[in-house]
CHARMM internal coordinates of N, CA and C (Angstrom, degrees):
IC EDIT
DIST 1 N 1 CA 1.4271
DIST 1 CA 1 C 1.5398
ANGL 1 N 1 CA 1 C 109.01
DIST 1 C 2 N 1.2161
ANGL 1 CA 1 C 2 N 118.84
DIHE 1 N 1 CA 1 C 2 N 129.20
DIST 2 N 2 CA 1.4151
ANGL 1 C 2 N 2 CA 118.49
DIHE 1 CA 1 C 2 N 2 CA 178.11
DIST 2 CA 2 C 1.5742
ANGL 2 N 2 CA 2 C 112.27
DIHE 1 C 2 N 2 CA 2 C -84.48
DIST 2 C 3 N 1.2697
ANGL 2 CA 2 C 3 N 114.38
DIHE 2 N 2 CA 2 C 3 N 163.98
DIST 3 N 3 CA 1.4528
ANGL 2 C 3 N 3 CA 122.39
DIHE 2 CA 2 C 3 N 3 CA -177.48
DIST 3 CA 3 C 1.5434
ANGL 3 N 3 CA 3 C 112.03
DIHE 2 C 3 N 3 CA 3 C -56.74
DIST 3 C 4 N 1.3625
ANGL 3 CA 3 C 4 N 113.36
DIHE 3 N 3 CA 3 C 4 N -40.46
DIST 4 N 4 CA 1.4549
ANGL 3 C 4 N 4 CA 122.96
DIHE 3 CA 3 C 4 N 4 CA 179.41
DIST 4 CA 4 C 1.6163
ANGL 4 N 4 CA 4 C 107.68
DIHE 3 C 4 N 4 CA 4 C -62.76
DIST 4 C 5 N 1.2887
ANGL 4 CA 4 C 5 N 116.50
DIHE 4 N 4 CA 4 C 5 N -47.55
DIST 5 N 5 CA 1.4378
ANGL 4 C 5 N 5 CA 118.94
DIHE 4 CA 4 C 5 N 5 CA -178.59
DIST 5 CA 5 C 1.5785
ANGL 5 N 5 CA 5 C 111.36
DIHE 4 C 5 N 5 CA 5 C -64.00
DIST 5 C 6 N 1.3198
ANGL 5 CA 5 C 6 N 115.10
DIHE 5 N 5 CA 5 C 6 N -40.63
DIST 6 N 6 CA 1.4539
ANGL 5 C 6 N 6 CA 120.09
DIHE 5 CA 5 C 6 N 6 CA 178.77
DIST 6 CA 6 C 1.5602
ANGL 6 N 6 CA 6 C 108.75
DIHE 5 C 6 N 6 CA 6 C -62.76
DIST 6 C 7 N 1.2828
ANGL 6 CA 6 C 7 N 118.52
DIHE 6 N 6 CA 6 C 7 N -44.53
DIST 7 N 7 CA 1.4786
ANGL 6 C 7 N 7 CA 125.72
DIHE 6 CA 6 C 7 N 7 CA 175.81
DIST 7 CA 7 C 1.5330
ANGL 7 N 7 CA 7 C 107.79
DIHE 6 C 7 N 7 CA 7 C -55.29
DIST 7 C 8 N 1.3446
ANGL 7 CA 7 C 8 N 115.72
DIHE 7 N 7 CA 7 C 8 N -52.54
DIST 8 N 8 CA 1.4583
ANGL 7 C 8 N 8 CA 120.57
DIHE 7 CA 7 C 8 N 8 CA -176.47
DIST 8 CA 8 C 1.5067
ANGL 8 N 8 CA 8 C 110.13
DIHE 7 C 8 N 8 CA 8 C -58.38
DIST 8 C 9 N 1.3015
ANGL 8 CA 8 C 9 N 120.97
DIHE 8 N 8 CA 8 C 9 N -44.28
DIST 9 N 9 CA 1.4716
ANGL 8 C 9 N 9 CA 128.21
DIHE 8 CA 8 C 9 N 9 CA 179.84
DIST 9 CA 9 C 1.5168
ANGL 9 N 9 CA 9 C 109.32
DIHE 8 C 9 N 9 CA 9 C -64.44
DIST 9 C 10 N 1.2957
ANGL 9 CA 9 C 10 N 119.71
DIHE 9 N 9 CA 9 C 10 N -38.69
DIST 10 N 10 CA 1.4381
ANGL 9 C 10 N 10 CA 121.96
DIHE 9 CA 9 C 10 N 10 CA 177.99
DIST 10 CA 10 C 1.5482
ANGL 10 N 10 CA 10 C 108.19
DIHE 9 C 10 N 10 CA 10 C -72.22
DIST 10 C 11 N 1.2712
ANGL 10 CA 10 C 11 N 121.88
DIHE 10 N 10 CA 10 C 11 N -37.85
DIST 11 N 11 CA 1.4634
ANGL 10 C 11 N 11 CA 121.52
DIHE 10 CA 10 C 11 N 11 CA 177.98
DIST 11 CA 11 C 1.4991
ANGL 11 N 11 CA 11 C 109.88
DIHE 10 C 11 N 11 CA 11 C -67.80
DIST 11 C 12 N 1.3212
ANGL 11 CA 11 C 12 N 117.92
DIHE 11 N 11 CA 11 C 12 N -39.84
DIST 12 N 12 CA 1.5001
ANGL 11 C 12 N 12 CA 124.91
DIHE 11 CA 11 C 12 N 12 CA 176.80
DIST 12 CA 12 C 1.5780
ANGL 12 N 12 CA 12 C 110.89
DIHE 11 C 12 N 12 CA 12 C -56.90
DIST 12 C 13 N 1.3699
ANGL 12 CA 12 C 13 N 111.33
DIHE 12 N 12 CA 12 C 13 N -44.25
DIST 13 N 13 CA 1.5130
ANGL 12 C 13 N 13 CA 115.51
DIHE 12 CA 12 C 13 N 13 CA 178.57
DIST 13 CA 13 C 1.4392
ANGL 13 N 13 CA 13 C 109.44
DIHE 12 C 13 N 13 CA 13 C -64.08
DIST 13 C 14 N 1.3472
ANGL 13 CA 13 C 14 N 118.40
DIHE 13 N 13 CA 13 C 14 N -46.96
DIST 14 N 14 CA 1.5314
ANGL 13 C 14 N 14 CA 124.47
DIHE 13 CA 13 C 14 N 14 CA 179.27
DIST 14 CA 14 C 1.5341
ANGL 14 N 14 CA 14 C 106.44
DIHE 13 C 14 N 14 CA 14 C -55.74
DIST 14 C 15 N 1.3311
ANGL 14 CA 14 C 15 N 120.90
DIHE 14 N 14 CA 14 C 15 N -45.61
DIST 15 N 15 CA 1.3622
ANGL 14 C 15 N 15 CA 121.29
DIHE 14 CA 14 C 15 N 15 CA -177.42
DIST 15 CA 15 C 1.5388
ANGL 15 N 15 CA 15 C 113.56
DIHE 14 C 15 N 15 CA 15 C -64.00
DIST 15 C 16 N 1.2787
ANGL 15 CA 15 C 16 N 115.02
DIHE 15 N 15 CA 15 C 16 N -40.60
DIST 16 N 16 CA 1.5045
ANGL 15 C 16 N 16 CA 122.20
DIHE 15 CA 15 C 16 N 16 CA 175.65
DIST 16 CA 16 C 1.5223
ANGL 16 N 16 CA 16 C 108.72
DIHE 15 C 16 N 16 CA 16 C -62.73
DIST 16 C 17 N 1.3400
ANGL 16 CA 16 C 17 N 121.12
DIHE 16 N 16 CA 16 C 17 N -40.38
DIST 17 N 17 CA 1.4099
ANGL 16 C 17 N 17 CA 123.91
DIHE 16 CA 16 C 17 N 17 CA 178.42
DIST 17 CA 17 C 1.5022
ANGL 17 N 17 CA 17 C 107.84
DIHE 16 C 17 N 17 CA 17 C -64.55
DIST 17 C 18 N 1.3755
ANGL 17 CA 17 C 18 N 117.29
DIHE 17 N 17 CA 17 C 18 N -47.04
DIST 18 N 18 CA 1.5549
ANGL 17 C 18 N 18 CA 119.20
DIHE 17 CA 17 C 18 N 18 CA 177.85
DIST 18 CA 18 C 1.5046
ANGL 18 N 18 CA 18 C 113.98
DIHE 17 C 18 N 18 CA 18 C -59.12
DIST 18 C 19 N 1.3865
ANGL 18 CA 18 C 19 N 112.40
DIHE 18 N 18 CA 18 C 19 N -41.62
DIST 19 N 19 CA 1.5032
ANGL 18 C 19 N 19 CA 117.45
DIHE 18 CA 18 C 19 N 19 CA -179.36
DIST 19 CA 19 C 1.5440
ANGL 19 N 19 CA 19 C 106.71
DIHE 18 C 19 N 19 CA 19 C -61.36
DIST 19 C 20 N 1.2417
ANGL 19 CA 19 C 20 N 118.67
DIHE 19 N 19 CA 19 C 20 N -46.07
DIST 20 N 20 CA 1.5230
ANGL 19 C 20 N 20 CA 123.99
DIHE 19 CA 19 C 20 N 20 CA 178.90
DIST 20 CA 20 C 1.5513
ANGL 20 N 20 CA 20 C 110.48
DIHE 19 C 20 N 20 CA 20 C -57.47
DIST 20 C 21 N 1.2720
ANGL 20 CA 20 C 21 N 113.70
DIHE 20 N 20 CA 20 C 21 N -47.36
DIST 21 N 21 CA 1.4974
ANGL 20 C 21 N 21 CA 118.42
DIHE 20 CA 20 C 21 N 21 CA -178.21
DIST 21 CA 21 C 1.5274
ANGL 21 N 21 CA 21 C 106.00
DIHE 20 C 21 N 21 CA 21 C -65.57
DIST 21 C 22 N 1.3410
ANGL 21 CA 21 C 22 N 119.69
DIHE 21 N 21 CA 21 C 22 N -44.21
DIST 22 N 22 CA 1.4783
ANGL 21 C 22 N 22 CA 121.29
DIHE 21 CA 21 C 22 N 22 CA 175.74
DIST 22 CA 22 C 1.4244
ANGL 22 N 22 CA 22 C 113.38
DIHE 21 C 22 N 22 CA 22 C -56.60
DIST 22 C 23 N 1.3019
ANGL 22 CA 22 C 23 N 121.86
DIHE 22 N 22 CA 22 C 23 N -43.88
DIST 23 N 23 CA 1.4872
ANGL 22 C 23 N 23 CA 127.71
DIHE 22 CA 22 C 23 N 23 CA -179.08
DIST 23 CA 23 C 1.5935
ANGL 23 N 23 CA 23 C 106.62
DIHE 22 C 23 N 23 CA 23 C -64.27
DIST 23 C 24 N 1.2505
ANGL 23 CA 23 C 24 N 114.67
DIHE 23 N 23 CA 23 C 24 N -43.13
DIST 24 N 24 CA 1.5417
ANGL 23 C 24 N 24 CA 117.76
DIHE 23 CA 23 C 24 N 24 CA -177.89
DIST 24 CA 24 C 1.5628
ANGL 24 N 24 CA 24 C 108.93
DIHE 23 C 24 N 24 CA 24 C -65.27
DIST 24 C 25 N 1.3387
ANGL 24 CA 24 C 25 N 115.78
DIHE 24 N 24 CA 24 C 25 N -46.71
DIST 25 N 25 CA 1.5362
ANGL 24 C 25 N 25 CA 119.21
DIHE 24 CA 24 C 25 N 25 CA 176.72
DIST 25 CA 25 C 1.4978
ANGL 25 N 25 CA 25 C 110.16
DIHE 24 C 25 N 25 CA 25 C -61.62
DIST 25 C 26 N 1.3194
ANGL 25 CA 25 C 26 N 118.95
DIHE 25 N 25 CA 25 C 26 N -39.60
DIST 26 N 26 CA 1.5197
ANGL 25 C 26 N 26 CA 122.21
DIHE 25 CA 25 C 26 N 26 CA 175.50
DIST 26 CA 26 C 1.4712
ANGL 26 N 26 CA 26 C 109.72
DIHE 25 C 26 N 26 CA 26 C -57.89
DIST 26 C 27 N 1.3547
ANGL 26 CA 26 C 27 N 117.14
DIHE 26 N 26 CA 26 C 27 N -50.11
DIST 27 N 27 CA 1.4860
ANGL 26 C 27 N 27 CA 120.73
DIHE 26 CA 26 C 27 N 27 CA -177.45
DIST 27 CA 27 C 1.5376
ANGL 27 N 27 CA 27 C 111.79
DIHE 26 C 27 N 27 CA 27 C -60.95
DIST 27 C 28 N 1.3681
ANGL 27 CA 27 C 28 N 113.33
DIHE 27 N 27 CA 27 C 28 N -42.97
DIST 28 N 28 CA 1.5115
ANGL 27 C 28 N 28 CA 122.41
DIHE 27 CA 27 C 28 N 28 CA 177.00
DIST 28 CA 28 C 1.5064
ANGL 28 N 28 CA 28 C 108.82
DIHE 27 C 28 N 28 CA 28 C -58.32
DIST 28 C 29 N 1.3033
ANGL 28 CA 28 C 29 N 118.27
DIHE 28 N 28 CA 28 C 29 N -49.65
DIST 29 N 29 CA 1.3892
ANGL 28 C 29 N 29 CA 123.24
DIHE 28 CA 28 C 29 N 29 CA -179.45
DIST 29 CA 29 C 1.5544
ANGL 29 N 29 CA 29 C 113.88
DIHE 28 C 29 N 29 CA 29 C -58.08
DIST 29 C 30 N 1.3460
ANGL 29 CA 29 C 30 N 115.79
DIHE 29 N 29 CA 29 C 30 N -45.37
DIST 30 N 30 CA 1.4181
ANGL 29 C 30 N 30 CA 121.47
DIHE 29 CA 29 C 30 N 30 CA 173.77
DIST 30 CA 30 C 1.5283
ANGL 30 N 30 CA 30 C 114.35
DIHE 29 C 30 N 30 CA 30 C -59.47
DIST 30 C 31 N 1.2970
ANGL 30 CA 30 C 31 N 117.51
DIHE 30 N 30 CA 30 C 31 N -40.81
DIST 31 N 31 CA 1.5113
ANGL 30 C 31 N 31 CA 122.69
DIHE 30 CA 30 C 31 N 31 CA 180.00
DIST 31 CA 31 C 1.6278
ANGL 31 N 31 CA 31 C 104.10
DIHE 30 C 31 N 31 CA 31 C -67.66
DIST 31 C 32 N 1.3398
ANGL 31 CA 31 C 32 N 115.28
DIHE 31 N 31 CA 31 C 32 N -41.96
DIST 32 N 32 CA 1.5062
ANGL 31 C 32 N 32 CA 112.89
DIHE 31 CA 31 C 32 N 32 CA -179.20
DIST 32 CA 32 C 1.5326
ANGL 32 N 32 CA 32 C 110.70
DIHE 31 C 32 N 32 CA 32 C -65.47
DIST 32 C 33 N 1.3165
ANGL 32 CA 32 C 33 N 118.18
DIHE 32 N 32 CA 32 C 33 N -37.36
DIST 33 N 33 CA 1.4492
ANGL 32 C 33 N 33 CA 121.34
DIHE 32 CA 32 C 33 N 33 CA 179.56
DIST 33 CA 33 C 1.4847
ANGL 33 N 33 CA 33 C 108.72
DIHE 32 C 33 N 33 CA 33 C -62.79
DIST 33 C 34 N 1.3310
ANGL 33 CA 33 C 34 N 115.36
DIHE 33 N 33 CA 33 C 34 N -45.74
DIST 34 N 34 CA 1.5196
ANGL 33 C 34 N 34 CA 117.90
DIHE 33 CA 33 C 34 N 34 CA 178.70
DIST 34 CA 34 C 1.4808
ANGL 34 N 34 CA 34 C 110.20
DIHE 33 C 34 N 34 CA 34 C -60.93
DIST 34 C 35 N 1.3132
ANGL 34 CA 34 C 35 N 121.28
DIHE 34 N 34 CA 34 C 35 N -42.00
DIST 35 N 35 CA 1.4577
ANGL 34 C 35 N 35 CA 124.62
DIHE 34 CA 34 C 35 N 35 CA 179.41
DIST 35 CA 35 C 1.4877
ANGL 35 N 35 CA 35 C 109.39
DIHE 34 C 35 N 35 CA 35 C -60.83
DIST 35 C 36 N 1.3527
ANGL 35 CA 35 C 36 N 119.69
DIHE 35 N 35 CA 35 C 36 N -42.91
DIST 36 N 36 CA 1.4580
ANGL 35 C 36 N 36 CA 127.11
DIHE 35 CA 35 C 36 N 36 CA -175.54
DIST 36 CA 36 C 1.6394
ANGL 36 N 36 CA 36 C 104.94
DIHE 35 C 36 N 36 CA 36 C -62.33
DIST 36 C 37 N 1.3760
ANGL 36 CA 36 C 37 N 113.41
DIHE 36 N 36 CA 36 C 37 N -43.87
DIST 37 N 37 CA 1.4858
ANGL 36 C 37 N 37 CA 113.99
DIHE 36 CA 36 C 37 N 37 CA -176.68
DIST 37 CA 37 C 1.4657
ANGL 37 N 37 CA 37 C 109.84
DIHE 36 C 37 N 37 CA 37 C -69.17
DIST 37 C 38 N 1.3242
ANGL 37 CA 37 C 38 N 118.60
DIHE 37 N 37 CA 37 C 38 N -33.08
DIST 38 N 38 CA 1.4489
ANGL 37 C 38 N 38 CA 117.47
DIHE 37 CA 37 C 38 N 38 CA 178.36
DIST 38 CA 38 C 1.5132
ANGL 38 N 38 CA 38 C 111.14
DIHE 37 C 38 N 38 CA 38 C -72.18
DIST 38 C 39 N 1.3244
ANGL 38 CA 38 C 39 N 117.40
DIHE 38 N 38 CA 38 C 39 N -38.41
DIST 39 N 39 CA 1.4782
ANGL 38 C 39 N 39 CA 118.61
DIHE 38 CA 38 C 39 N 39 CA 178.25
DIST 39 CA 39 C 1.5267
ANGL 39 N 39 CA 39 C 109.21
DIHE 38 C 39 N 39 CA 39 C -62.58
DIST 39 C 40 N 1.4041
ANGL 39 CA 39 C 40 N 119.80
DIHE 39 N 39 CA 39 C 40 N -37.93
DIST 40 N 40 CA 1.4279
ANGL 39 C 40 N 40 CA 119.88
DIHE 39 CA 39 C 40 N 40 CA 179.62
DIST 40 CA 40 C 1.4577
ANGL 40 N 40 CA 40 C 111.12
DIHE 39 C 40 N 40 CA 40 C -68.24
DIST 40 C 41 N 1.3207
ANGL 40 CA 40 C 41 N 120.42
DIHE 40 N 40 CA 40 C 41 N -35.28
DIST 41 N 41 CA 1.5220
ANGL 40 C 41 N 41 CA 124.85
DIHE 40 CA 40 C 41 N 41 CA 177.31
DIST 41 CA 41 C 1.5233
ANGL 41 N 41 CA 41 C 106.14
DIHE 40 C 41 N 41 CA 41 C -64.38
DIST 41 C 42 N 1.3378
ANGL 41 CA 41 C 42 N 116.90
DIHE 41 N 41 CA 41 C 42 N -46.52
DIST 42 N 42 CA 1.5063
ANGL 41 C 42 N 42 CA 121.30
DIHE 41 CA 41 C 42 N 42 CA -177.47
DIST 42 CA 42 C 1.5459
ANGL 42 N 42 CA 42 C 107.49
DIHE 41 C 42 N 42 CA 42 C -59.93
DIST 42 C 43 N 1.3602
ANGL 42 CA 42 C 43 N 115.96
DIHE 42 N 42 CA 42 C 43 N -46.97
DIST 43 N 43 CA 1.4245
ANGL 42 C 43 N 43 CA 122.52
DIHE 42 CA 42 C 43 N 43 CA -176.78
DIST 43 CA 43 C 1.5292
ANGL 43 N 43 CA 43 C 109.51
DIHE 42 C 43 N 43 CA 43 C -56.72
DIST 43 C 44 N 1.3566
ANGL 43 CA 43 C 44 N 118.64
DIHE 43 N 43 CA 43 C 44 N -44.90
DIST 44 N 44 CA 1.3736
ANGL 43 C 44 N 44 CA 124.35
DIHE 43 CA 43 C 44 N 44 CA -179.50
DIST 44 CA 44 C 1.5420
ANGL 44 N 44 CA 44 C 112.28
DIHE 43 C 44 N 44 CA 44 C -63.07
DIST 44 C 45 N 1.3666
ANGL 44 CA 44 C 45 N 112.45
DIHE 44 N 44 CA 44 C 45 N -46.64
DIST 45 N 45 CA 1.4317
ANGL 44 C 45 N 45 CA 116.58
DIHE 44 CA 44 C 45 N 45 CA 178.37
DIST 45 CA 45 C 1.5593
ANGL 45 N 45 CA 45 C 112.68
DIHE 44 C 45 N 45 CA 45 C -60.72
DIST 45 C 46 N 1.3123
ANGL 45 CA 45 C 46 N 116.24
DIHE 45 N 45 CA 45 C 46 N -40.96
DIST 46 N 46 CA 1.4768
ANGL 45 C 46 N 46 CA 123.14
DIHE 45 CA 45 C 46 N 46 CA 177.88
DIST 46 CA 46 C 1.5171
ANGL 46 N 46 CA 46 C 108.53
DIHE 45 C 46 N 46 CA 46 C -63.33
DIST 46 C 47 N 1.2594
ANGL 46 CA 46 C 47 N 120.12
DIHE 46 N 46 CA 46 C 47 N -41.18
DIST 47 N 47 CA 1.4670
ANGL 46 C 47 N 47 CA 124.54
DIHE 46 CA 46 C 47 N 47 CA -179.85
DIST 47 CA 47 C 1.4549
ANGL 47 N 47 CA 47 C 110.17
DIHE 46 C 47 N 47 CA 47 C -63.59
DIST 47 C 48 N 1.3958
ANGL 47 CA 47 C 48 N 115.35
DIHE 47 N 47 CA 47 C 48 N -40.25
DIST 48 N 48 CA 1.4694
ANGL 47 C 48 N 48 CA 117.36
DIHE 47 CA 47 C 48 N 48 CA 178.91
DIST 48 CA 48 C 1.5223
ANGL 48 N 48 CA 48 C 110.65
DIHE 47 C 48 N 48 CA 48 C -69.03
DIST 48 C 49 N 1.2906
ANGL 48 CA 48 C 49 N 119.74
DIHE 48 N 48 CA 48 C 49 N -42.08
DIST 49 N 49 CA 1.4759
ANGL 48 C 49 N 49 CA 121.23
DIHE 48 CA 48 C 49 N 49 CA 175.19
DIST 49 CA 49 C 1.5204
ANGL 49 N 49 CA 49 C 111.95
DIHE 48 C 49 N 49 CA 49 C -59.52
DIST 49 C 50 N 1.3414
ANGL 49 CA 49 C 50 N 115.47
DIHE 49 N 49 CA 49 C 50 N -43.34
DIST 50 N 50 CA 1.4874
ANGL 49 C 50 N 50 CA 117.94
DIHE 49 CA 49 C 50 N 50 CA 178.01
DIST 50 CA 50 C 1.5142
ANGL 50 N 50 CA 50 C 109.42
DIHE 49 C 50 N 50 CA 50 C -61.12
DIST 50 C 51 N 1.3146
ANGL 50 CA 50 C 51 N 118.30
DIHE 50 N 50 CA 50 C 51 N -45.72
DIST 51 N 51 CA 1.4675
ANGL 50 C 51 N 51 CA 119.49
DIHE 50 CA 50 C 51 N 51 CA -179.00
DIST 51 CA 51 C 1.5490
ANGL 51 N 51 CA 51 C 111.44
DIHE 50 C 51 N 51 CA 51 C -63.29
DIST 51 C 52 N 1.3296
ANGL 51 CA 51 C 52 N 118.38
DIHE 51 N 51 CA 51 C 52 N -39.86
DIST 52 N 52 CA 1.3852
ANGL 51 C 52 N 52 CA 120.86
DIHE 51 CA 51 C 52 N 52 CA 176.60
DIST 52 CA 52 C 1.6178
ANGL 52 N 52 CA 52 C 112.04
DIHE 51 C 52 N 52 CA 52 C -64.31
DIST 52 C 53 N 1.2260
ANGL 52 CA 52 C 53 N 113.03
DIHE 52 N 52 CA 52 C 53 N -40.82
DIST 53 N 53 CA 1.5302
ANGL 52 C 53 N 53 CA 119.18
DIHE 52 CA 52 C 53 N 53 CA 177.94
DIST 53 CA 53 C 1.5276
ANGL 53 N 53 CA 53 C 110.89
DIHE 52 C 53 N 53 CA 53 C -63.00
DIST 53 C 54 N 1.3550
ANGL 53 CA 53 C 54 N 114.86
DIHE 53 N 53 CA 53 C 54 N -39.46
DIST 54 N 54 CA 1.4703
ANGL 53 C 54 N 54 CA 119.35
DIHE 53 CA 53 C 54 N 54 CA 179.08
DIST 54 CA 54 C 1.6098
ANGL 54 N 54 CA 54 C 109.24
DIHE 53 C 54 N 54 CA 54 C -68.93
DIST 54 C 55 N 1.3316
ANGL 54 CA 54 C 55 N 118.88
DIHE 54 N 54 CA 54 C 55 N -37.93
DIST 55 N 55 CA 1.4468
ANGL 54 C 55 N 55 CA 121.22
DIHE 54 CA 54 C 55 N 55 CA 174.50
DIST 55 CA 55 C 1.5650
ANGL 55 N 55 CA 55 C 110.48
DIHE 54 C 55 N 55 CA 55 C -64.84
DIST 55 C 56 N 1.2274
ANGL 55 CA 55 C 56 N 117.21
DIHE 55 N 55 CA 55 C 56 N -43.00
DIST 56 N 56 CA 1.5217
ANGL 55 C 56 N 56 CA 121.09
DIHE 55 CA 55 C 56 N 56 CA 175.72
DIST 56 CA 56 C 1.4711
ANGL 56 N 56 CA 56 C 111.07
DIHE 55 C 56 N 56 CA 56 C -61.95
DIST 56 C 57 N 1.3407
ANGL 56 CA 56 C 57 N 117.66
DIHE 56 N 56 CA 56 C 57 N -41.22
DIST 57 N 57 CA 1.4405
ANGL 56 C 57 N 57 CA 121.01
DIHE 56 CA 56 C 57 N 57 CA -177.72
DIST 57 CA 57 C 1.5769
ANGL 57 N 57 CA 57 C 107.46
DIHE 56 C 57 N 57 CA 57 C -64.18
DIST 57 C 58 N 1.2459
ANGL 57 CA 57 C 58 N 116.74
DIHE 57 N 57 CA 57 C 58 N -45.63
DIST 58 N 58 CA 1.5232
ANGL 57 C 58 N 58 CA 122.17
DIHE 57 CA 57 C 58 N 58 CA 179.98
DIST 58 CA 58 C 1.4765
ANGL 58 N 58 CA 58 C 108.43
DIHE 57 C 58 N 58 CA 58 C -61.03
DIST 58 C 59 N 1.2370
ANGL 58 CA 58 C 59 N 119.58
DIHE 58 N 58 CA 58 C 59 N -43.41
DIST 59 N 59 CA 1.5267
ANGL 58 C 59 N 59 CA 122.99
DIHE 58 CA 58 C 59 N 59 CA -178.76
DIST 59 CA 59 C 1.5569
ANGL 59 N 59 CA 59 C 108.77
DIHE 58 C 59 N 59 CA 59 C -65.69
DIST 59 C 60 N 1.2951
ANGL 59 CA 59 C 60 N 118.70
DIHE 59 N 59 CA 59 C 60 N -41.95
DIST 60 N 60 CA 1.4701
ANGL 59 C 60 N 60 CA 121.90
DIHE 59 CA 59 C 60 N 60 CA 175.75
DIST 60 CA 60 C 1.5328
ANGL 60 N 60 CA 60 C 109.98
DIHE 59 C 60 N 60 CA 60 C -64.18
DIST 60 C 61 N 1.2992
ANGL 60 CA 60 C 61 N 117.57
DIHE 60 N 60 CA 60 C 61 N -42.13
DIST 61 N 61 CA 1.5085
ANGL 60 C 61 N 61 CA 121.70
DIHE 60 CA 60 C 61 N 61 CA 179.79
DIST 61 CA 61 C 1.4860
ANGL 61 N 61 CA 61 C 108.19
DIHE 60 C 61 N 61 CA 61 C -61.09
DIST 61 C 62 N 1.3747
ANGL 61 CA 61 C 62 N 118.72
DIHE 61 N 61 CA 61 C 62 N -45.02
DIST 62 N 62 CA 1.4039
ANGL 61 C 62 N 62 CA 122.28
DIHE 61 CA 61 C 62 N 62 CA -175.18
DIST 62 CA 62 C 1.5718
ANGL 62 N 62 CA 62 C 107.48
DIHE 61 C 62 N 62 CA 62 C -68.68
DIST 62 C 63 N 1.2654
ANGL 62 CA 62 C 63 N 118.55
DIHE 62 N 62 CA 62 C 63 N -43.36
DIST 63 N 63 CA 1.5093
ANGL 62 C 63 N 63 CA 121.03
DIHE 62 CA 62 C 63 N 63 CA 179.37
DIST 63 CA 63 C 1.5271
ANGL 63 N 63 CA 63 C 107.39
DIHE 62 C 63 N 63 CA 63 C -61.12
DIST 63 C 64 N 1.3256
ANGL 63 CA 63 C 64 N 118.10
DIHE 63 N 63 CA 63 C 64 N -42.70
DIST 64 N 64 CA 1.4557
ANGL 63 C 64 N 64 CA 119.96
DIHE 63 CA 63 C 64 N 64 CA -179.08
DIST 64 CA 64 C 1.4733
ANGL 64 N 64 CA 64 C 112.60
DIHE 63 C 64 N 64 CA 64 C -65.49
DIST 64 C 65 N 1.3662
ANGL 64 CA 64 C 65 N 120.04
DIHE 64 N 64 CA 64 C 65 N -37.96
DIST 65 N 65 CA 1.4123
ANGL 64 C 65 N 65 CA 122.53
DIHE 64 CA 64 C 65 N 65 CA 179.30
DIST 65 CA 65 C 1.5713
ANGL 65 N 65 CA 65 C 109.83
DIHE 64 C 65 N 65 CA 65 C -68.85
DIST 65 C 66 N 1.3296
ANGL 65 CA 65 C 66 N 116.15
DIHE 65 N 65 CA 65 C 66 N -37.37
DIST 66 N 66 CA 1.4642
ANGL 65 C 66 N 66 CA 118.71
DIHE 65 CA 65 C 66 N 66 CA 178.01
DIST 66 CA 66 C 1.5798
ANGL 66 N 66 CA 66 C 109.53
DIHE 65 C 66 N 66 CA 66 C -66.83
DIST 66 C 67 N 1.2978
ANGL 66 CA 66 C 67 N 115.45
DIHE 66 N 66 CA 66 C 67 N -35.45
DIST 67 N 67 CA 1.4066
ANGL 66 C 67 N 67 CA 118.04
DIHE 66 CA 66 C 67 N 67 CA 178.27
DIST 67 CA 67 C 1.4881
ANGL 67 N 67 CA 67 C 113.65
DIHE 66 C 67 N 67 CA 67 C -70.52
DIST 67 C 68 N 1.2519
ANGL 67 CA 67 C 68 N 115.96
DIHE 67 N 67 CA 67 C 68 N -43.38
DIST 68 N 68 CA 1.4363
ANGL 67 C 68 N 68 CA 123.56
DIHE 67 CA 67 C 68 N 68 CA 175.44
DIST 68 CA 68 C 1.5500
ANGL 68 N 68 CA 68 C 112.36
DIHE 67 C 68 N 68 CA 68 C -61.31
DIST 68 C 69 N 1.3445
ANGL 68 CA 68 C 69 N 116.99
DIHE 68 N 68 CA 68 C 69 N -37.52
DIST 69 N 69 CA 1.4565
ANGL 68 C 69 N 69 CA 122.38
DIHE 68 CA 68 C 69 N 69 CA 178.76
DIST 69 CA 69 C 1.5324
ANGL 69 N 69 CA 69 C 108.23
DIHE 68 C 69 N 69 CA 69 C -67.62
DIST 69 C 70 N 1.3277
ANGL 69 CA 69 C 70 N 113.78
DIHE 69 N 69 CA 69 C 70 N -39.27
DIST 70 N 70 CA 1.4800
ANGL 69 C 70 N 70 CA 118.35
DIHE 69 CA 69 C 70 N 70 CA -175.62
DIST 70 CA 70 C 1.5485
ANGL 70 N 70 CA 70 C 110.02
DIHE 69 C 70 N 70 CA 70 C -67.64
DIST 70 C 71 N 1.2955
ANGL 70 CA 70 C 71 N 112.73
DIHE 70 N 70 CA 70 C 71 N -43.10
DIST 71 N 71 CA 1.5567
ANGL 70 C 71 N 71 CA 120.01
DIHE 70 CA 70 C 71 N 71 CA -179.91
DIST 71 CA 71 C 1.4885
ANGL 71 N 71 CA 71 C 109.03
DIHE 70 C 71 N 71 CA 71 C -65.77
DIST 71 C 72 N 1.3281
ANGL 71 CA 71 C 72 N 119.82
DIHE 71 N 71 CA 71 C 72 N -41.51
DIST 72 N 72 CA 1.4205
ANGL 71 C 72 N 72 CA 121.82
DIHE 71 CA 71 C 72 N 72 CA -176.45
DIST 72 CA 72 C 1.5660
ANGL 72 N 72 CA 72 C 111.95
DIHE 71 C 72 N 72 CA 72 C -73.34
DIST 72 C 73 N 1.3443
ANGL 72 CA 72 C 73 N 117.34
DIHE 72 N 72 CA 72 C 73 N -25.30
DIST 73 N 73 CA 1.4698
ANGL 72 C 73 N 73 CA 119.52
DIHE 72 CA 72 C 73 N 73 CA 178.83
DIST 73 CA 73 C 1.5545
ANGL 73 N 73 CA 73 C 111.61
DIHE 72 C 73 N 73 CA 73 C -83.80
DIST 73 C 74 N 1.2644
ANGL 73 CA 73 C 74 N 118.28
DIHE 73 N 73 CA 73 C 74 N -11.82
DIST 74 N 74 CA 1.5183
ANGL 73 C 74 N 74 CA 120.31
DIHE 73 CA 73 C 74 N 74 CA -175.76
DIST 74 CA 74 C 1.5266
ANGL 74 N 74 CA 74 C 109.94
DIHE 73 C 74 N 74 CA 74 C -81.72
END
COOR INIT
IC SEED 1 N 1 CA 1 C
IC BUILD
């Protein structure tokens, strides 16, 4: 085997290594993107629950004020 052939085989092996690393990075990036999408969905769901709880809290506070006012006027 000539020096040129050995060099070519070495470069091909490096290319294969880099291709494998590239594929791994690509897969990791896709997983990270999926995780980010899920986190965004979770955040939106939590925000909705929070908003609903705030509405419920205001309704309870209003009902409590009305009840207190009725008791105090009696």
